[in-house]
N, CA, C, O and the ligand as a Tripos MOL2 file, in Angstrom:
@<TRIPOS>MOLECULE
protein
  293   291    74     0     0
PROTEIN
NO_CHARGES

@<TRIPOS>ATOM
      1 N         -27.6970   23.5490  -68.0260 N.3       1 MET1
      2 CA        -28.9970   23.8720  -68.5930 C.3       1 MET1
      3 C         -29.6660   24.9540  -67.7610 C.2       1 MET1
      4 O         -29.4850   25.0330  -66.5460 O.2       1 MET1
      5 N         -30.4400   25.7820  -68.4430 N.am      2 ALA2
      6 CA        -31.0990   26.8700  -67.7350 C.3       2 ALA2
      7 C         -32.3320   26.3610  -66.9960 C.2       2 ALA2
      8 O         -33.0430   25.4750  -67.4710 O.2       2 ALA2
      9 N         -32.5610   26.9290  -65.8530 N.am      3 SER3
     10 CA        -33.7560   26.5330  -65.1240 C.3       3 SER3
     11 C         -34.6550   27.7460  -64.9600 C.2       3 SER3
     12 O         -34.2110   28.8150  -64.5390 O.2       3 SER3
     13 N         -35.8850   27.5710  -65.2900 N.am      4 HIS4
     14 CA        -36.8320   28.6690  -65.1830 C.3       4 HIS4
     15 C         -37.7630   28.4220  -64.0070 C.2       4 HIS4
     16 O         -38.4250   27.3860  -63.9430 O.2       4 HIS4
     17 N         -37.8160   29.3580  -63.0880 N.am      5 PRO5
     18 CA        -38.6690   29.1670  -61.9060 C.3       5 PRO5
     19 C         -40.1410   29.0530  -62.2850 C.2       5 PRO5
     20 O         -40.9350   28.4550  -61.5590 O.2       5 PRO5
     21 N         -40.4900   29.6250  -63.4120 N.am      6 ASP6
     22 CA        -41.9130   29.5820  -63.7880 C.3       6 ASP6
     23 C         -42.1770   28.4900  -64.8120 C.2       6 ASP6
     24 O         -43.1840   28.5090  -65.5200 O.2       6 ASP6
     25 N         -41.2460   27.5340  -64.8770 N.am      7 SER7
     26 CA        -41.4120   26.4520  -65.8430 C.3       7 SER7
     27 C         -42.7150   25.7050  -65.5900 C.2       7 SER7
     28 O         -43.0840   25.4400  -64.4460 O.2       7 SER7
     29 N         -43.3960   25.3740  -66.6620 N.am      8 SER8
     30 CA        -44.6520   24.6390  -66.5190 C.3       8 SER8
     31 C         -44.4470   23.1550  -66.8190 C.2       8 SER8
     32 O         -45.4040   22.4210  -67.0640 O.2       8 SER8
     33 N         -43.1900   22.7280  -66.7960 N.am      9 LEU9
     34 CA        -42.9290   21.3110  -66.9980 C.3       9 LEU9
     35 C         -43.5690   20.5060  -65.8760 C.2       9 LEU9
     36 O         -43.9480   21.0520  -64.8400 O.2       9 LEU9
     37 N         -43.6830   19.2050  -66.0990 N.am     10 ALA10
     38 CA        -44.3130   18.3480  -65.0930 C.3      10 ALA10
     39 C         -43.6050   18.5030  -63.7550 C.2      10 ALA10
     40 O         -42.3760   18.4790  -63.6810 O.2      10 ALA10
     41 N         -44.3850   18.6590  -62.7170 N.am     11 GLU11
     42 CA        -43.8030   18.8010  -61.3910 C.3      11 GLU11
     43 C         -43.2340   17.4630  -60.9420 C.2      11 GLU11
     44 O         -43.7840   16.4090  -61.2620 O.2      11 GLU11
     45 N         -42.1440   17.5070  -60.2090 N.am     12 PRO12
     46 CA        -41.6370   16.2600  -59.6280 C.3      12 PRO12
     47 C         -42.6530   15.7130  -58.6430 C.2      12 PRO12
     48 O         -43.3080   16.4710  -57.9270 O.2      12 PRO12
     49 N         -42.7800   14.4200  -58.6110 N.am     13 ILE13
     50 CA        -43.7360   13.8220  -57.6810 C.3      13 ILE13
     51 C         -43.1520   13.8520  -56.2720 C.2      13 ILE13
     52 O         -42.0720   13.3150  -56.0260 O.2      13 ILE13
     53 N         -43.8690   14.4770  -55.3610 N.am     14 PRO14
     54 CA        -43.3490   14.5620  -53.9920 C.3      14 PRO14
     55 C         -43.2880   13.1880  -53.3500 C.2      14 PRO14
     56 O         -44.2840   12.4640  -53.3090 O.2      14 PRO14
     57 N         -42.1210   12.8370  -52.8540 N.am     15 LEU15
     58 CA        -41.9710   11.5380  -52.2050 C.3      15 LEU15
     59 C         -42.1380   11.6990  -50.7020 C.2      15 LEU15
     60 O         -41.5020   12.5620  -50.0960 O.2      15 LEU15
     61 N         -42.9690   10.8950  -50.1060 N.am     16 PRO16
     62 CA        -43.1330   10.9560  -48.6570 C.3      16 PRO16
     63 C         -41.8650   10.4940  -47.9440 C.2      16 PRO16
     64 O         -41.0000    9.8570  -48.5450 O.2      16 PRO16
     65 N         -41.7690   10.8160  -46.6860 N.am     17 ARG17
     66 CA        -40.6210   10.3590  -45.9070 C.3      17 ARG17
     67 C         -40.6530    8.8500  -45.7600 C.2      17 ARG17
     68 O         -41.6790    8.2030  -45.9710 O.2      17 ARG17
     69 N         -39.5130    8.3140  -45.3940 N.am     18 ARG18
     70 CA        -39.3760    6.8620  -45.3540 C.3      18 ARG18
     71 C         -40.4350    6.2240  -44.4500 C.2      18 ARG18
     72 O         -41.0270    5.2050  -44.8070 O.2      18 ARG18
     73 N         -40.6670    6.8140  -43.3030 N.am     19 GLN19
     74 CA        -41.6250    6.2040  -42.3820 C.3      19 GLN19
     75 C         -43.0390    6.2460  -42.9710 C.2      19 GLN19
     76 O         -43.8670    5.3720  -42.7140 O.2      19 GLN19
     77 N         -43.2850    7.2860  -43.7660 N.am     20 ASP20
     78 CA        -44.5970    7.3760  -44.4010 C.3      20 ASP20
     79 C         -44.7260    6.3310  -45.4900 C.2      20 ASP20
     80 O         -45.7910    5.7430  -45.6830 O.2      20 ASP20
     81 N         -43.6220    6.1030  -46.2070 N.am     21 LEU21
     82 CA        -43.6240    5.0740  -47.2410 C.3      21 LEU21
     83 C         -44.0460    3.7400  -46.6380 C.2      21 LEU21
     84 O         -44.8490    3.0080  -47.2150 O.2      21 LEU21
     85 N         -43.4970    3.4420  -45.4840 N.am     22 ARG22
     86 CA        -43.7750    2.1630  -44.8530 C.3      22 ARG22
     87 C         -45.2590    2.0700  -44.4890 C.2      22 ARG22
     88 O         -45.9000    1.0390  -44.6950 O.2      22 ARG22
     89 N         -45.7870    3.1580  -43.9480 N.am     23 ALA23
     90 CA        -47.1850    3.1490  -43.5500 C.3      23 ALA23
     91 C         -48.0930    3.0820  -44.7670 C.2      23 ALA23
     92 O         -49.2640    2.7150  -44.6700 O.2      23 ALA23
     93 N         -47.5360    3.4410  -45.9060 N.am     24 ASP24
     94 CA        -48.3500    3.5510  -47.1160 C.3      24 ASP24
     95 C         -48.2240    2.3010  -48.0030 C.2      24 ASP24
     96 O         -48.7030    2.2890  -49.1370 O.2      24 ASP24
     97 N         -47.5850    1.2660  -47.4840 N.am     25 LEU25
     98 CA        -47.3710    0.0660  -48.3020 C.3      25 LEU25
     99 C         -48.6940   -0.5960  -48.6790 C.2      25 LEU25
    100 O         -49.5750   -0.7960  -47.8430 O.2      25 LEU25
    101 N         -48.8040   -0.9230  -49.9450 N.am     26 VAL26
    102 CA        -49.9640   -1.6700  -50.4200 C.3      26 VAL26
    103 C         -49.4610   -2.9780  -51.0150 C.2      26 VAL26
    104 O         -48.5990   -2.9890  -51.8930 O.2      26 VAL26
    105 N         -50.0130   -4.0690  -50.5240 N.am     27 TRP27
    106 CA        -49.6170   -5.3880  -50.9990 C.3      27 TRP27
    107 C         -50.6060   -5.8540  -52.0400 C.2      27 TRP27
    108 O         -51.8200   -5.8110  -51.8370 O.2      27 TRP27
    109 N         -50.0660   -6.3000  -53.1610 N.am     28 ARG28
    110 CA        -50.9290   -6.7340  -54.2440 C.3      28 ARG28
    111 C         -50.6170   -8.1800  -54.5750 C.2      28 ARG28
    112 O         -49.4550   -8.5540  -54.7370 O.2      28 ARG28
    113 N         -51.6510   -8.9860  -54.6730 N.am     29 CYS29
    114 CA        -51.4840  -10.3980  -54.9910 C.3      29 CYS29
    115 C         -51.3100  -10.5500  -56.5000 C.2      29 CYS29
    116 O         -52.1370  -10.0860  -57.2850 O.2      29 CYS29
    117 N         -50.2130  -11.2100  -56.8920 N.am     30 ALA30
    118 CA        -49.9420  -11.4000  -58.3180 C.3      30 ALA30
    119 C         -50.9070  -12.4090  -58.9240 C.2      30 ALA30
    120 O         -51.0760  -12.4520  -60.1420 O.2      30 ALA30
    121 N         -51.5360  -13.2140  -58.0890 N.am     31 ASP31
    122 CA        -52.4260  -14.2590  -58.6070 C.3      31 ASP31
    123 C         -53.8310  -13.7360  -58.8710 C.2      31 ASP31
    124 O         -54.4030  -13.9800  -59.9340 O.2      31 ASP31
    125 N         -54.3870  -13.0140  -57.8950 N.am     32 CYS32
    126 CA        -55.8010  -12.6280  -58.0350 C.3      32 CYS32
    127 C         -55.9880  -11.1140  -58.0690 C.2      32 CYS32
    128 O         -57.0950  -10.6350  -58.3180 O.2      32 CYS32
    129 N         -54.9190  -10.3540  -57.8230 N.am     33 GLY33
    130 CA        -55.0530   -8.9050  -57.9010 C.3      33 GLY33
    131 C         -55.5750   -8.2650  -56.6350 C.2      33 GLY33
    132 O         -55.8300   -7.0610  -56.6010 O.2      33 GLY33
    133 N         -55.7340   -9.0630  -55.5940 N.am     34 TYR34
    134 CA        -56.2000   -8.5180  -54.3180 C.3      34 TYR34
    135 C         -55.2130   -7.4780  -53.8120 C.2      34 TYR34
    136 O         -54.0010   -7.6610  -53.9220 O.2      34 TYR34
    137 N         -55.7250   -6.3940  -53.2620 N.am     35 GLN35
    138 CA        -54.8530   -5.3600  -52.7280 C.3      35 GLN35
    139 C         -55.2020   -5.0870  -51.2820 C.2      35 GLN35
    140 O         -56.3690   -5.0680  -50.8910 O.2      35 GLN35
    141 N         -54.1640   -4.8770  -50.5030 N.am     36 ARG36
    142 CA        -54.3770   -4.6150  -49.0940 C.3      36 ARG36
    143 C         -53.3070   -3.6580  -48.6090 C.2      36 ARG36
    144 O         -52.1240   -3.8280  -48.9040 O.2      36 ARG36
    145 N         -53.7280   -2.6600  -47.8690 N.am     37 GLN37
    146 CA        -52.7630   -1.7190  -47.3080 C.3      37 GLN37
    147 C         -52.3580   -2.2030  -45.9270 C.2      37 GLN37
    148 O         -53.1970   -2.3860  -45.0460 O.2      37 GLN37
    149 N         -51.0600   -2.4070  -45.7520 N.am     38 ALA38
    150 CA        -50.5640   -2.9050  -44.4760 C.3      38 ALA38
    151 C         -49.0840   -2.5950  -44.3660 C.2      38 ALA38
    152 O         -48.3590   -2.7040  -45.3550 O.2      38 ALA38
    153 N         -48.6180   -2.2100  -43.1870 N.am     39 PRO39
    154 CA        -47.1940   -1.9080  -43.0200 C.3      39 PRO39
    155 C         -46.3430   -3.1650  -43.0790 C.2      39 PRO39
    156 O         -45.1660   -3.0990  -43.4340 O.2      39 PRO39
    157 N         -46.9230   -4.3130  -42.7360 N.am     40 GLU40
    158 CA        -46.1700   -5.5630  -42.7280 C.3      40 GLU40
    159 C         -46.6420   -6.4640  -43.8610 C.2      40 GLU40
    160 O         -47.8010   -6.4120  -44.2720 O.2      40 GLU40
    161 N         -45.7330   -7.2830  -44.3560 N.am     41 ARG41
    162 CA        -46.0880   -8.2340  -45.4080 C.3      41 ARG41
    163 C         -47.0790   -9.2640  -44.8690 C.2      41 ARG41
    164 O         -46.7920   -9.9410  -43.8820 O.2      41 ARG41
    165 N         -48.2410   -9.3860  -45.5080 N.am     42 PRO42
    166 CA        -49.2020  -10.3950  -45.0530 C.3      42 PRO42
    167 C         -48.6400  -11.8050  -45.2580 C.2      42 PRO42
    168 O         -47.8300  -12.0350  -46.1560 O.2      42 PRO42
    169 N         -49.0750  -12.7370  -44.4210 N.am     43 GLU43
    170 CA        -48.5590  -14.1020  -44.5170 C.3      43 GLU43
    171 C         -49.0510  -14.7900  -45.7780 C.2      43 GLU43
    172 O         -48.3520  -15.6130  -46.3680 O.2      43 GLU43
    173 N         -50.2510  -14.4440  -46.1780 N.am     44 ARG44
    174 CA        -50.7700  -14.9880  -47.4360 C.3      44 ARG44
    175 C         -51.8860  -14.1040  -47.9240 C.2      44 ARG44
    176 O         -52.3820  -13.2380  -47.2030 O.2      44 ARG44
    177 N         -52.2760  -14.3360  -49.1650 N.am     45 CYS45
    178 CA        -53.3690  -13.5540  -49.7170 C.3      45 CYS45
    179 C         -54.6780  -13.9930  -49.0810 C.2      45 CYS45
    180 O         -55.0400  -15.1660  -49.1760 O.2      45 CYS45
    181 N         -55.3950  -13.0810  -48.4350 N.am     46 PRO46
    182 CA        -56.6570  -13.4520  -47.7850 C.3      46 PRO46
    183 C         -57.7440  -13.8120  -48.7850 C.2      46 PRO46
    184 O         -58.7460  -14.4280  -48.4220 O.2      46 PRO46
    185 N         -57.5520  -13.4320  -50.0400 N.am     47 ALA47
    186 CA        -58.5930  -13.6810  -51.0300 C.3      47 ALA47
    187 C         -58.4270  -15.0650  -51.6640 C.2      47 ALA47
    188 O         -59.4040  -15.8010  -51.8000 O.2      47 ALA47
    189 N         -57.1890  -15.4290  -52.0560 N.am     48 CYS48
    190 CA        -57.0020  -16.6920  -52.7670 C.3      48 CYS48
    191 C         -55.9960  -17.5970  -52.0690 C.2      48 CYS48
    192 O         -55.6670  -18.6670  -52.5810 O.2      48 CYS48
    193 N         -55.5010  -17.1770  -50.8990 N.am     49 SER49
    194 CA        -54.5920  -17.9890  -50.0950 C.3      49 SER49
    195 C         -53.2510  -18.2520  -50.7700 C.2      49 SER49
    196 O         -52.5480  -19.1970  -50.4110 O.2      49 SER49
    197 N         -52.9010  -17.4330  -51.7320 N.am     50 ALA50
    198 CA        -51.5820  -17.5570  -52.3410 C.3      50 ALA50
    199 C         -50.5150  -17.2460  -51.2870 C.2      50 ALA50
    200 O         -50.7600  -16.4750  -50.3590 O.2      50 ALA50
    201 N         -49.3480  -17.8420  -51.4340 N.am     51 GLY51
    202 CA        -48.2770  -17.6380  -50.4670 C.3      51 GLY51
    203 C         -47.7940  -16.2060  -50.4540 C.2      51 GLY51
    204 O         -48.0590  -15.4340  -51.3760 O.2      51 GLY51
    205 N         -47.0830  -15.8640  -49.4000 N.am     52 THR52
    206 CA        -46.6240  -14.4760  -49.2370 C.3      52 THR52
    207 C         -45.7000  -14.0490  -50.3690 C.2      52 THR52
    208 O         -45.5920  -12.8600  -50.6680 O.2      52 THR52
    209 N         -45.0210  -15.0350  -51.0140 N.am     53 GLU53
    210 CA        -44.0990  -14.6760  -52.0930 C.3      53 GLU53
    211 C         -44.8440  -14.1800  -53.3310 C.2      53 GLU53
    212 O         -44.2360  -13.6190  -54.2430 O.2      53 GLU53
    213 N         -46.1640  -14.3880  -53.3610 N.am     54 ARG54
    214 CA        -46.9660  -13.8950  -54.4840 C.3      54 ARG54
    215 C         -47.4290  -12.4650  -54.2560 C.2      54 ARG54
    216 O         -48.0040  -11.8340  -55.1430 O.2      54 ARG54
    217 N         -47.1710  -11.9660  -53.0560 N.am     55 LEU55
    218 CA        -47.6220  -10.6150  -52.7280 C.3      55 LEU55
    219 C         -46.5000   -9.6210  -52.9930 C.2      55 LEU55
    220 O         -45.3740   -9.7980  -52.5260 O.2      55 LEU55
    221 N         -46.8130   -8.5940  -53.7350 N.am     56 GLU56
    222 CA        -45.8450   -7.5690  -54.0850 C.3      56 GLU56
    223 C         -46.1700   -6.3010  -53.3200 C.2      56 GLU56
    224 O         -47.2830   -5.7830  -53.4000 O.2      56 GLU56
    225 N         -45.2010   -5.8110  -52.5850 N.am     57 GLY57
    226 CA        -45.4450   -4.6290  -51.7600 C.3      57 GLY57
    227 C         -44.8970   -3.3700  -52.4030 C.2      57 GLY57
    228 O         -43.7040   -3.2850  -52.6940 O.2      57 GLY57
    229 N         -45.7470   -2.4100  -52.6230 N.am     58 LYS58
    230 CA        -45.3210   -1.1130  -53.1250 C.3      58 LYS58
    231 C         -46.1510   -0.0470  -52.4210 C.2      58 LYS58
    232 O         -47.2170   -0.3250  -51.8730 O.2      58 LYS58
    233 N         -45.6400    1.1640  -52.4520 N.am     59 THR59
    234 CA        -46.4400    2.2490  -51.9070 C.3      59 THR59
    235 C         -47.5350    2.5960  -52.9100 C.2      59 THR59
    236 O         -47.4290    2.2930  -54.0990 O.2      59 THR59
    237 N         -48.5670    3.2230  -52.4170 N.am     60 SER60
    238 CA        -49.6800    3.5810  -53.3020 C.3      60 SER60
    239 C         -49.2010    4.5120  -54.4080 C.2      60 SER60
    240 O         -49.7410    4.5030  -55.5140 O.2      60 SER60
    241 N         -48.1820    5.3180  -54.1040 N.am     61 ILE61
    242 CA        -47.6430    6.2170  -55.1360 C.3      61 ILE61
    243 C         -46.9650    5.4020  -56.2320 C.2      61 ILE61
    244 O         -47.1220    5.6860  -57.4200 O.2      61 ILE61
    245 N         -46.2130    4.3910  -55.8200 N.am     62 GLU62
    246 CA        -45.5390    3.5500  -56.8130 C.3      62 GLU62
    247 C         -46.5580    2.8220  -57.6810 C.2      62 GLU62
    248 O         -46.3960    2.7210  -58.8970 O.2      62 GLU62
    249 N         -47.6050    2.3200  -57.0450 N.am     63 TRP63
    250 CA        -48.6490    1.6490  -57.8110 C.3      63 TRP63
    251 C         -49.2780    2.6170  -58.8040 C.2      63 TRP63
    252 O         -49.5500    2.2640  -59.9510 O.2      63 TRP63
    253 N         -49.5030    3.8350  -58.3440 N.am     64 ARG64
    254 CA        -50.1360    4.8290  -59.2120 C.3      64 ARG64
    255 C         -49.2440    5.0880  -60.4320 C.2      64 ARG64
    256 O         -49.7290    5.2020  -61.5580 O.2      64 ARG64
    257 N         -47.9340    5.1780  -60.1860 N.am     65 LEU65
    258 CA        -47.0070    5.4050  -61.2900 C.3      65 LEU65
    259 C         -47.0360    4.2340  -62.2560 C.2      65 LEU65
    260 O         -47.0300    4.4220  -63.4730 O.2      65 LEU65
    261 N         -47.0670    3.0310  -61.7130 N.am     66 LEU66
    262 CA        -47.0990    1.8410  -62.5610 C.3      66 LEU66
    263 C         -48.3470    1.8490  -63.4370 C.2      66 LEU66
    264 O         -48.2830    1.5630  -64.6320 O.2      66 LEU66
    265 N         -49.4780    2.1810  -62.8260 N.am     67 MET67
    266 CA        -50.7370    2.1900  -63.5600 C.3      67 MET67
    267 C         -50.7020    3.2550  -64.6410 C.2      67 MET67
    268 O         -51.2640    3.0900  -65.7240 O.2      67 MET67
    269 N         -50.0170    4.3700  -64.3140 N.am     68 ARG68
    270 CA        -49.9950    5.4800  -65.2640 C.3      68 ARG68
    271 C         -49.1620    5.1100  -66.4910 C.2      68 ARG68
    272 O         -49.4620    5.5080  -67.6160 O.2      68 ARG68
    273 N         -48.0930    4.3250  -66.2310 N.am     69 ARG69
    274 CA        -47.2050    3.9500  -67.3450 C.3      69 ARG69
    275 C         -47.9050    2.9940  -68.2960 C.2      69 ARG69
    276 O         -47.6100    2.9590  -69.4910 O.2      69 ARG69
    277 N         -48.8280    2.2270  -67.7560 N.am     70 ARG70
    278 CA        -49.5260    1.2400  -68.5890 C.3      70 ARG70
    279 C         -50.4220    1.9390  -69.5900 C.2      70 ARG70
    280 O         -51.0650    2.9330  -69.2530 O.2      70 ARG70
    281 N         -50.4780    1.4470  -70.7990 N.am     71 PRO71
    282 CA        -51.4300    2.0010  -71.7720 C.3      71 PRO71
    283 C         -52.8560    1.7540  -71.3060 C.2      71 PRO71
    284 O         -53.1730    0.6980  -70.7570 O.2      71 PRO71
    285 N         -53.6950    2.7270  -71.5290 N.am     72 ALA72
    286 CA        -55.0830    2.5920  -71.1190 C.3      72 ALA72
    287 C         -55.7390    1.4620  -71.8840 C.2      72 ALA72
    288 O         -55.5430    1.3010  -73.0880 O.2      72 ALA72
    289 N         -56.5220    0.6840  -71.1570 N.am     73 VAL73
    290 CA        -57.2020   -0.4510  -71.7960 C.3      73 VAL73
    291 C         -58.6550   -0.0790  -72.0770 C.2      73 VAL73
    292 O         -59.4080   -0.8920  -72.6130 O.2      73 VAL73
    293 ZN        -54.6680  -13.6080  -54.1870 Zn       74 ZN74
@<TRIPOS>BOND
     1     1     2 1
     2     2     3 1
     3     3     4 2
     4     3     5 am
     5     5     6 1
     6     6     7 1
     7     7     8 2
     8     7     9 am
     9     9    10 1
    10    10    11 1
    11    11    12 2
    12    11    13 am
    13    13    14 1
    14    14    15 1
    15    15    16 2
    16    15    17 am
    17    17    18 1
    18    18    19 1
    19    19    20 2
    20    19    21 am
    21    21    22 1
    22    22    23 1
    23    23    24 2
    24    23    25 am
    25    25    26 1
    26    26    27 1
    27    27    28 2
    28    27    29 am
    29    29    30 1
    30    30    31 1
    31    31    32 2
    32    31    33 am
    33    33    34 1
    34    34    35 1
    35    35    36 2
    36    35    37 am
    37    37    38 1
    38    38    39 1
    39    39    40 2
    40    39    41 am
    41    41    42 1
    42    42    43 1
    43    43    44 2
    44    43    45 am
    45    45    46 1
    46    46    47 1
    47    47    48 2
    48    47    49 am
    49    49    50 1
    50    50    51 1
    51    51    52 2
    52    51    53 am
    53    53    54 1
    54    54    55 1
    55    55    56 2
    56    55    57 am
    57    57    58 1
    58    58    59 1
    59    59    60 2
    60    59    61 am
    61    61    62 1
    62    62    63 1
    63    63    64 2
    64    63    65 am
    65    65    66 1
    66    66    67 1
    67    67    68 2
    68    67    69 am
    69    69    70 1
    70    70    71 1
    71    71    72 2
    72    71    73 am
    73    73    74 1
    74    74    75 1
    75    75    76 2
    76    75    77 am
    77    77    78 1
    78    78    79 1
    79    79    80 2
    80    79    81 am
    81    81    82 1
    82    82    83 1
    83    83    84 2
    84    83    85 am
    85    85    86 1
    86    86    87 1
    87    87    88 2
    88    87    89 am
    89    89    90 1
    90    90    91 1
    91    91    92 2
    92    91    93 am
    93    93    94 1
    94    94    95 1
    95    95    96 2
    96    95    97 am
    97    97    98 1
    98    98    99 1
    99    99   100 2
   100    99   101 am
   101   101   102 1
   102   102   103 1
   103   103   104 2
   104   103   105 am
   105   105   106 1
   106   106   107 1
   107   107   108 2
   108   107   109 am
   109   109   110 1
   110   110   111 1
   111   111   112 2
   112   111   113 am
   113   113   114 1
   114   114   115 1
   115   115   116 2
   116   115   117 am
   117   117   118 1
   118   118   119 1
   119   119   120 2
   120   119   121 am
   121   121   122 1
   122   122   123 1
   123   123   124 2
   124   123   125 am
   125   125   126 1
   126   126   127 1
   127   127   128 2
   128   127   129 am
   129   129   130 1
   130   130   131 1
   131   131   132 2
   132   131   133 am
   133   133   134 1
   134   134   135 1
   135   135   136 2
   136   135   137 am
   137   137   138 1
   138   138   139 1
   139   139   140 2
   140   139   141 am
   141   141   142 1
   142   142   143 1
   143   143   144 2
   144   143   145 am
   145   145   146 1
   146   146   147 1
   147   147   148 2
   148   147   149 am
   149   149   150 1
   150   150   151 1
   151   151   152 2
   152   151   153 am
   153   153   154 1
   154   154   155 1
   155   155   156 2
   156   155   157 am
   157   157   158 1
   158   158   159 1
   159   159   160 2
   160   159   161 am
   161   161   162 1
   162   162   163 1
   163   163   164 2
   164   163   165 am
   165   165   166 1
   166   166   167 1
   167   167   168 2
   168   167   169 am
   169   169   170 1
   170   170   171 1
   171   171   172 2
   172   171   173 am
   173   173   174 1
   174   174   175 1
   175   175   176 2
   176   175   177 am
   177   177   178 1
   178   178   179 1
   179   179   180 2
   180   179   181 am
   181   181   182 1
   182   182   183 1
   183   183   184 2
   184   183   185 am
   185   185   186 1
   186   186   187 1
   187   187   188 2
   188   187   189 am
   189   189   190 1
   190   190   191 1
   191   191   192 2
   192   191   193 am
   193   193   194 1
   194   194   195 1
   195   195   196 2
   196   195   197 am
   197   197   198 1
   198   198   199 1
   199   199   200 2
   200   199   201 am
   201   201   202 1
   202   202   203 1
   203   203   204 2
   204   203   205 am
   205   205   206 1
   206   206   207 1
   207   207   208 2
   208   207   209 am
   209   209   210 1
   210   210   211 1
   211   211   212 2
   212   211   213 am
   213   213   214 1
   214   214   215 1
   215   215   216 2
   216   215   217 am
   217   217   218 1
   218   218   219 1
   219   219   220 2
   220   219   221 am
   221   221   222 1
   222   222   223 1
   223   223   224 2
   224   223   225 am
   225   225   226 1
   226   226   227 1
   227   227   228 2
   228   227   229 am
   229   229   230 1
   230   230   231 1
   231   231   232 2
   232   231   233 am
   233   233   234 1
   234   234   235 1
   235   235   236 2
   236   235   237 am
   237   237   238 1
   238   238   239 1
   239   239   240 2
   240   239   241 am
   241   241   242 1
   242   242   243 1
   243   243   244 2
   244   243   245 am
   245   245   246 1
   246   246   247 1
   247   247   248 2
   248   247   249 am
   249   249   250 1
   250   250   251 1
   251   251   252 2
   252   251   253 am
   253   253   254 1
   254   254   255 1
   255   255   256 2
   256   255   257 am
   257   257   258 1
   258   258   259 1
   259   259   260 2
   260   259   261 am
   261   261   262 1
   262   262   263 1
   263   263   264 2
   264   263   265 am
   265   265   266 1
   266   266   267 1
   267   267   268 2
   268   267   269 am
   269   269   270 1
   270   270   271 1
   271   271   272 2
   272   271   273 am
   273   273   274 1
   274   274   275 1
   275   275   276 2
   276   275   277 am
   277   277   278 1
   278   278   279 1
   279   279   280 2
   280   279   281 am
   281   281   282 1
   282   282   283 1
   283   283   284 2
   284   283   285 am
   285   285   286 1
   286   286   287 1
   287   287   288 2
   288   287   289 am
   289   289   290 1
   290   290   291 1
   291   291   292 2
@<TRIPOS>SUBSTRUCTURE
     1 MET1         2 RESIDUE 1 A MET
     2 ALA2         6 RESIDUE 1 A ALA
     3 SER3        10 RESIDUE 1 A SER
     4 HIS4        14 RESIDUE 1 A HIS
     5 PRO5        18 RESIDUE 1 A PRO
     6 ASP6        22 RESIDUE 1 A ASP
     7 SER7        26 RESIDUE 1 A SER
     8 SER8        30 RESIDUE 1 A SER
     9 LEU9        34 RESIDUE 1 A LEU
    10 ALA10       38 RESIDUE 1 A ALA
    11 GLU11       42 RESIDUE 1 A GLU
    12 PRO12       46 RESIDUE 1 A PRO
    13 ILE13       50 RESIDUE 1 A ILE
    14 PRO14       54 RESIDUE 1 A PRO
    15 LEU15       58 RESIDUE 1 A LEU
    16 PRO16       62 RESIDUE 1 A PRO
    17 ARG17       66 RESIDUE 1 A ARG
    18 ARG18       70 RESIDUE 1 A ARG
    19 GLN19       74 RESIDUE 1 A GLN
    20 ASP20       78 RESIDUE 1 A ASP
    21 LEU21       82 RESIDUE 1 A LEU
    22 ARG22       86 RESIDUE 1 A ARG
    23 ALA23       90 RESIDUE 1 A ALA
    24 ASP24       94 RESIDUE 1 A ASP
    25 LEU25       98 RESIDUE 1 A LEU
    26 VAL26      102 RESIDUE 1 A VAL
    27 TRP27      106 RESIDUE 1 A TRP
    28 ARG28      110 RESIDUE 1 A ARG
    29 CYS29      114 RESIDUE 1 A CYS
    30 ALA30      118 RESIDUE 1 A ALA
    31 ASP31      122 RESIDUE 1 A ASP
    32 CYS32      126 RESIDUE 1 A CYS
    33 GLY33      130 RESIDUE 1 A GLY
    34 TYR34      134 RESIDUE 1 A TYR
    35 GLN35      138 RESIDUE 1 A GLN
    36 ARG36      142 RESIDUE 1 A ARG
    37 GLN37      146 RESIDUE 1 A GLN
    38 ALA38      150 RESIDUE 1 A ALA
    39 PRO39      154 RESIDUE 1 A PRO
    40 GLU40      158 RESIDUE 1 A GLU
    41 ARG41      162 RESIDUE 1 A ARG
    42 PRO42      166 RESIDUE 1 A PRO
    43 GLU43      170 RESIDUE 1 A GLU
    44 ARG44      174 RESIDUE 1 A ARG
    45 CYS45      178 RESIDUE 1 A CYS
    46 PRO46      182 RESIDUE 1 A PRO
    47 ALA47      186 RESIDUE 1 A ALA
    48 CYS48      190 RESIDUE 1 A CYS
    49 SER49      194 RESIDUE 1 A SER
    50 ALA50      198 RESIDUE 1 A ALA
    51 GLY51      202 RESIDUE 1 A GLY
    52 THR52      206 RESIDUE 1 A THR
    53 GLU53      210 RESIDUE 1 A GLU
    54 ARG54      214 RESIDUE 1 A ARG
    55 LEU55      218 RESIDUE 1 A LEU
    56 GLU56      222 RESIDUE 1 A GLU
    57 GLY57      226 RESIDUE 1 A GLY
    58 LYS58      230 RESIDUE 1 A LYS
    59 THR59      234 RESIDUE 1 A THR
    60 SER60      238 RESIDUE 1 A SER
    61 ILE61      242 RESIDUE 1 A ILE
    62 GLU62      246 RESIDUE 1 A GLU
    63 TRP63      250 RESIDUE 1 A TRP
    64 ARG64      254 RESIDUE 1 A ARG
    65 LEU65      258 RESIDUE 1 A LEU
    66 LEU66      262 RESIDUE 1 A LEU
    67 MET67      266 RESIDUE 1 A MET
    68 ARG68      270 RESIDUE 1 A ARG
    69 ARG69      274 RESIDUE 1 A ARG
    70 ARG70      278 RESIDUE 1 A ARG
    71 PRO71      282 RESIDUE 1 A PRO
    72 ALA72      286 RESIDUE 1 A ALA
    73 VAL73      290 RESIDUE 1 A VAL
    74 ZN74       293 GROUP 0 **** ****
């Protein structure tokens, strides 16, 4: 396929380096929606005390992509 340097197609999303990804981890509680930025997995949700297994860790970029994929409410 031809590639055009001046293509106005959507730019690829720049991915941070691995160490930056780690520093950028955001933990989200599946129970109450609490979000916290932390490099390490929290032991429990500080808002509703849900166990650590209820916390989902993603980078803020990943969360942003997830939110973007969702239909606007
Ligand atoms: Zn919670």
